[in-house]
C-alpha positions in Angstrom: 118.2 86.2 101.2 116.6 83.2 99.0 113.3 84.0 101.2 113.6 87.8 100.9 113.7 87.5 97.1 111.3 84.7 96.7 108.8 87.0 98.8 109.4 90.2 96.9 109.4 88.2 93.4 106.2 86.3 94.1 104.2 89.4 95.6 105.5 91.7 93.1 104.0 90.2 90.2 100.8 89.6 91.7 100.7 93.2 93.0 101.9 94.6 89.7 102.2 98.5 90.7 102.6 99.0 86.8 99.4 98.3 86.3 97.9 100.3 89.1 99.8 103.5 87.6 96.6 104.5 85.3 93.8 104.1 88.2 96.2 105.9 90.6 96.7 108.7 87.9 93.1 109.0 87.0 92.1 109.2 91.1 94.6 111.9 91.8 94.3 114.1 88.4 93.3 117.0 90.6 95.6 116.7 93.2 98.9 118.6 93.5 102.1 116.8 93.0 102.6 116.8 96.9 99.2 115.5 97.6 99.7 112.8 95.1 103.0 111.8 96.5 101.3 111.8 100.2 98.6 109.5 98.8 100.9 107.1 97.1 103.0 107.0 100.4 100.0 106.1 102.6 98.7 103.5 100.1 101.8 101.7 100.1 102.3 102.0 103.9 98.7 100.6 104.5 99.6 97.7 101.9 102.7 96.9 103.9 100.3 96.8 107.4 97.5 94.8 105.4 100.0 92.1 104.0 101.9 91.7 107.0 98.8 91.4 109.2 97.5 88.5 106.9 101.2 87.0 106.9 100.9 86.7 110.7 97.4 86.0 111.3 96.5 83.9 108.1 97.3 80.6 109.7 95.1 81.4 112.5 92.3 82.2 110.5 92.8 79.2 108.4 92.7 77.0 111.8 89.5 78.8 112.8 87.7 77.9 109.8 89.4 74.3 109.7 91.1 74.9 106.3 94.5 73.5 105.3 97.2 75.5 103.9 96.6 73.6 100.4 93.1 74.4 100.3 93.9 77.7 100.2 97.0 77.5 97.8 94.5 75.7 95.3 91.9 78.2 96.0 94.4 81.2 95.7 96.1 79.5 92.6 92.8 79.4 90.6 92.2 83.4 91.5 95.6 84.0 90.9 95.5 82.5 87.3 92.3 84.3 86.7 93.9 87.6 87.4 96.9 86.8 85.1 94.2 85.6 82.4 92.5 89.2 82.6 95.8 90.7 82.3 96.9 88.8 79.2 93.6 89.3 77.5 93.0 93.0 78.6 92.2 95.3 75.9 91.7 98.5 78.2 94.1 101.0 79.0 93.2 101.1 82.6 95.9 98.6 83.7 94.6 96.5 86.7 90.8 96.2 86.5 88.5 97.7 89.4 84.9 98.3 88.8 84.1 101.7 87.3 81.9 102.5 90.3 84.7 101.9 92.6 87.0 104.3 90.4 83.7 106.9 90.3 83.7 106.7 94.1 87.3 107.4 94.8 87.3 110.5 92.3 84.9 111.7 95.0 86.9 110.7 97.9 89.2 113.4 99.6 91.3 110.3 100.9 92.0 107.3 98.6 95.0 105.9 100.1 93.4 103.1 101.8 90.4 102.2 99.4 90.6 101.9 96.8 94.5 102.4 96.5 95.8 99.9 99.0 92.9 97.9 98.8 92.0 96.3 96.7 94.2 98.0 93.9 97.4 96.9 95.6 96.9 94.4 98.2 93.8 92.5 96.8 92.7 88.7 97.3 95.6 87.5 95.4 98.4 89.1 97.1 96.8 88.2 100.4 96.5 84.6 99.3 100.1 84.5 98.6 101.2 86.2 101.8 98.9 83.7 103.9 100.5 80.8 101.9 104.1 81.9 102.7 103.5 81.1 106.3 104.4 77.9 107.7 104.8 76.5 111.2 108.4 75.5 110.3 109.4 79.2 109.7 111.9 80.6 112.2 111.7 84.0 113.5 114.5 85.0 111.2 112.4 83.8 108.0 109.4 85.6 109.3 111.5 88.5 109.5 112.7 88.1 106.2 109.5 87.6 104.8 108.1 90.9 106.4 111.4 92.5 104.9 110.4 91.6 101.5 106.9 93.0 101.9 108.6 96.2 103.1 110.6 96.3 100.3 107.6 95.4 97.9 106.2 98.9 99.6 109.2 100.6 98.8 109.4 99.8 95.0 105.6 100.3 94.7 105.8 103.6 96.3 108.7 104.6 93.8 106.9 103.5 90.7 103.7 105.6 91.9 106.0 108.3 92.8 107.2 108.6 89.1 104.0 107.5 87.6 103.5 110.7 85.6 106.9 110.2 83.9 106.6 106.4 83.5 103.4 106.8 81.5 104.7 109.2 79.4 108.0 106.9 78.7 106.2 103.8 78.4 103.1 104.9 76.6 99.9 102.8 75.8 102.0 100.2 73.7 104.6 99.7 76.3 102.3 99.5 79.3 100.1 96.9 77.4 103.0 95.1 76.5 104.1 95.2 80.2 101.0 94.3 81.7 100.6 91.1 79.2 104.0 90.3 80.8 103.0 90.5 84.2 100.0 88.7 83.3 102.0 85.7 82.0 104.1 85.7 85.3 101.0 85.9 87.5 99.3 82.9 85.5 102.5 80.8 85.9 102.4 81.6 89.8 98.9 80.4 90.0 99.6 77.3 88.1 102.6 76.8 90.6 100.5 77.3 93.4 97.8 74.8 92.6 100.6 72.1 91.3 102.4 72.5 94.5 99.4 72.0 96.7 98.4 69.1 94.7 101.6 67.3 94.9 101.5 67.8 98.5 97.9 66.4 99.0 98.4 63.0 97.1 102.0 62.8 98.5 102.7 59.2 99.6 102.6 58.9 103.4 
Protein backbone atom coordinates (compact mmCIF):
# COMPACT_ATOMS: atom_id res chain seq x y z
CA UNK A 1 0.00 0.00 0.00
CA UNK A 2 2.88 2.37 0.75
CA UNK A 3 4.35 1.73 -2.71
CA UNK A 4 0.95 2.37 -4.32
CA UNK A 5 0.41 5.67 -2.49
CA UNK A 6 4.02 6.80 -2.99
CA UNK A 7 3.81 6.13 -6.73
CA UNK A 8 0.50 7.94 -7.09
CA UNK A 9 1.46 10.98 -5.00
CA UNK A 10 4.88 11.42 -6.65
CA UNK A 11 3.46 11.19 -10.17
CA UNK A 12 0.28 13.20 -9.51
CA UNK A 13 2.24 16.25 -8.42
CA UNK A 14 4.42 16.10 -11.56
CA UNK A 15 1.69 15.20 -14.06
CA UNK A 16 -0.65 17.76 -12.43
CA UNK A 17 -3.78 17.16 -14.55
CA UNK A 18 -5.37 20.33 -13.14
CA UNK A 19 -2.88 22.48 -15.03
CA UNK A 20 -3.60 20.47 -18.19
CA UNK A 21 -7.28 21.48 -18.15
CA UNK A 22 -6.97 24.87 -19.90
CA UNK A 23 -4.92 23.44 -22.78
CA UNK A 24 -7.25 20.43 -23.05
CA UNK A 25 -10.31 22.67 -23.28
CA UNK A 26 -8.59 24.93 -25.81
CA UNK A 27 -7.74 22.00 -28.06
CA UNK A 28 -11.25 20.49 -27.81
CA UNK A 29 -13.38 23.64 -27.79
CA UNK A 30 -15.05 22.73 -31.12
CA UNK A 31 -15.65 19.10 -30.15
CA UNK A 32 -18.87 17.62 -28.87
CA UNK A 33 -18.90 16.48 -25.22
CA UNK A 34 -18.78 12.85 -26.39
CA UNK A 35 -15.76 13.52 -28.61
CA UNK A 36 -14.03 15.49 -25.83
CA UNK A 37 -14.55 12.65 -23.37
CA UNK A 38 -13.21 10.17 -25.91
CA UNK A 39 -10.06 12.25 -26.39
CA UNK A 40 -9.57 12.48 -22.61
CA UNK A 41 -9.98 8.71 -22.21
CA UNK A 42 -7.51 7.88 -24.99
CA UNK A 43 -4.99 10.44 -23.70
CA UNK A 44 -5.04 8.97 -20.19
CA UNK A 45 -4.79 5.45 -21.60
CA UNK A 46 -1.75 6.47 -23.65
CA UNK A 47 -0.26 8.11 -20.56
CA UNK A 48 -0.62 4.86 -18.60
CA UNK A 49 1.05 2.89 -21.39
CA UNK A 50 3.91 5.39 -21.81
CA UNK A 51 4.72 5.57 -18.09
CA UNK A 52 4.42 1.80 -17.67
CA UNK A 53 6.80 1.12 -20.58
CA UNK A 54 9.37 3.56 -19.23
CA UNK A 55 9.03 2.09 -15.74
CA UNK A 56 9.68 -1.44 -17.01
CA UNK A 57 12.31 -0.60 -19.65
CA UNK A 58 13.93 2.46 -18.10
CA UNK A 59 16.64 0.55 -16.24
CA UNK A 60 17.64 -1.26 -19.44
CA UNK A 61 17.98 2.10 -21.21
CA UNK A 62 20.19 3.39 -18.41
CA UNK A 63 22.34 0.27 -18.57
CA UNK A 64 22.67 0.63 -22.34
CA UNK A 65 24.03 4.17 -22.00
CA UNK A 66 26.12 3.29 -18.95
CA UNK A 67 24.19 5.59 -16.63
CA UNK A 68 23.45 5.05 -12.97
CA UNK A 69 20.05 5.55 -11.39
CA UNK A 70 21.56 8.32 -9.25
CA UNK A 71 22.62 10.19 -12.39
CA UNK A 72 19.05 10.08 -13.61
CA UNK A 73 17.68 11.20 -10.25
CA UNK A 74 19.94 14.26 -10.21
CA UNK A 75 19.13 15.16 -13.82
CA UNK A 76 15.44 14.43 -13.26
CA UNK A 77 15.46 16.41 -10.02
CA UNK A 78 16.86 19.46 -11.81
CA UNK A 79 14.23 19.09 -14.53
CA UNK A 80 11.43 18.68 -12.00
CA UNK A 81 12.67 21.67 -9.98
CA UNK A 82 12.60 23.78 -13.12
CA UNK A 83 9.04 22.66 -13.85
CA UNK A 84 8.07 23.54 -10.28
CA UNK A 85 9.62 26.99 -10.58
CA UNK A 86 7.76 27.53 -13.86
CA UNK A 87 4.48 26.68 -12.13
CA UNK A 88 5.28 28.97 -9.19
CA UNK A 89 6.24 31.87 -11.45
CA UNK A 90 3.56 31.29 -14.07
CA UNK A 91 1.52 34.40 -14.83
CA UNK A 92 -0.43 32.91 -17.70
CA UNK A 93 -3.83 31.27 -17.62
CA UNK A 94 -2.69 28.40 -19.78
CA UNK A 95 -1.73 26.16 -16.89
CA UNK A 96 0.99 23.77 -17.87
CA UNK A 97 3.25 25.34 -20.44
CA UNK A 98 3.63 23.92 -23.90
CA UNK A 99 4.69 25.98 -26.87
CA UNK A 100 2.15 28.00 -28.83
CA UNK A 101 3.20 26.15 -31.96
CA UNK A 102 2.26 22.84 -30.34
CA UNK A 103 -1.12 24.22 -29.29
CA UNK A 104 -1.73 25.64 -32.78
CA UNK A 105 -0.80 22.31 -34.35
CA UNK A 106 -3.05 20.48 -31.91
CA UNK A 107 -6.04 22.65 -32.84
CA UNK A 108 -5.62 21.59 -36.46
CA UNK A 109 -5.31 17.88 -35.64
CA UNK A 110 -8.34 15.60 -35.63
CA UNK A 111 -6.94 13.30 -32.93
CA UNK A 112 -4.97 15.02 -30.18
CA UNK A 113 -5.05 12.18 -27.66
CA UNK A 114 -1.46 11.00 -28.14
CA UNK A 115 0.20 14.29 -29.01
CA UNK A 116 0.06 16.79 -27.48
CA UNK A 117 -2.26 15.50 -24.71
CA UNK A 118 -0.63 12.26 -23.61
CA UNK A 119 2.85 13.43 -24.58
CA UNK A 120 4.16 15.89 -23.54
CA UNK A 121 1.23 17.41 -21.62
CA UNK A 122 0.49 14.51 -19.24
CA UNK A 123 3.50 12.22 -19.54
CA UNK A 124 6.38 14.60 -20.07
CA UNK A 125 10.09 14.34 -19.25
CA UNK A 126 9.50 14.96 -15.54
CA UNK A 127 7.01 12.13 -15.05
CA UNK A 128 9.12 9.79 -17.19
CA UNK A 129 12.16 10.55 -15.02
CA UNK A 130 10.08 9.80 -11.92
CA UNK A 131 8.88 6.37 -13.14
CA UNK A 132 12.36 5.32 -14.24
CA UNK A 133 13.76 6.27 -10.85
CA UNK A 134 11.05 4.20 -9.15
CA UNK A 135 12.46 1.01 -10.65
CA UNK A 136 15.18 -0.76 -8.70
CA UNK A 137 16.56 -4.26 -9.05
CA UNK A 138 15.40 -5.08 -5.51
CA UNK A 139 11.72 -4.70 -6.41
CA UNK A 140 9.63 -7.86 -6.22
CA UNK A 141 6.94 -8.68 -8.78
CA UNK A 142 4.35 -7.60 -6.22
CA UNK A 143 6.11 -4.24 -5.79
CA UNK A 144 6.22 -3.76 -9.56
CA UNK A 145 2.54 -4.65 -9.82
CA UNK A 146 1.66 -2.10 -7.13
CA UNK A 147 3.71 0.57 -8.91
CA UNK A 148 1.91 -0.12 -12.19
CA UNK A 149 -1.39 -0.07 -10.28
CA UNK A 150 -0.41 3.38 -8.97
CA UNK A 151 0.15 4.52 -12.57
CA UNK A 152 -3.27 3.14 -13.56
CA UNK A 153 -4.88 4.92 -10.59
CA UNK A 154 -3.22 8.15 -11.73
CA UNK A 155 -4.68 7.63 -15.21
CA UNK A 156 -8.18 7.10 -13.79
CA UNK A 157 -7.99 10.24 -11.61
CA UNK A 158 -6.57 12.27 -14.51
CA UNK A 159 -9.42 11.10 -16.74
CA UNK A 160 -12.02 12.11 -14.14
CA UNK A 161 -10.42 15.56 -13.82
CA UNK A 162 -10.36 16.07 -17.60
CA UNK A 163 -13.90 14.69 -17.86
CA UNK A 164 -15.21 17.35 -15.49
CA UNK A 165 -12.76 20.05 -16.62
CA UNK A 166 -15.46 22.41 -18.02
CA UNK A 167 -17.26 22.44 -14.65
CA UNK A 168 -14.02 22.57 -12.68
CA UNK A 169 -12.82 25.59 -14.68
CA UNK A 170 -16.06 27.40 -13.87
CA UNK A 171 -15.92 26.37 -10.21
CA UNK A 172 -12.26 27.25 -9.66
CA UNK A 173 -12.10 30.30 -11.87
CA UNK A 174 -8.83 31.89 -12.93
CA UNK A 175 -7.86 32.83 -9.38
CA UNK A 176 -8.53 29.36 -8.00
CA UNK A 177 -6.66 27.66 -10.83
CA UNK A 178 -3.70 30.01 -10.37
CA UNK A 179 -3.60 29.29 -6.63
CA UNK A 180 -3.84 25.53 -7.25
CA UNK A 181 -1.07 25.74 -9.84
CA UNK A 182 1.25 27.47 -7.39
CA UNK A 183 0.51 24.88 -4.69
CA UNK A 184 1.30 22.06 -7.11
CA UNK A 185 4.39 23.97 -8.21
CA UNK A 186 5.69 24.08 -4.64
CA UNK A 187 5.10 20.33 -4.26
CA UNK A 188 6.86 19.63 -7.56
CA UNK A 189 9.80 21.84 -6.54
CA UNK A 190 10.09 19.98 -3.23
CA UNK A 191 9.98 16.65 -5.06
CA UNK A 192 12.82 17.75 -7.32
CA UNK A 193 14.92 18.74 -4.30
CA UNK A 194 14.19 15.36 -2.70
CA UNK A 195 15.37 13.56 -5.84
CA UNK A 196 18.67 15.43 -5.85
CA UNK A 197 19.31 15.08 -2.11
CA UNK A 198 18.54 11.34 -2.18
CA UNK A 199 20.91 10.80 -5.11
CA UNK A 200 23.72 12.84 -3.54
CA UNK A 201 23.41 11.01 -0.23
CA UNK A 202 23.61 7.69 -2.05
CA UNK A 203 26.62 8.78 -4.13
CA UNK A 204 28.61 10.05 -1.17
CA UNK A 205 27.52 7.36 1.25
CA UNK A 206 30.57 5.89 3.05
CA UNK A 207 31.44 2.42 1.80
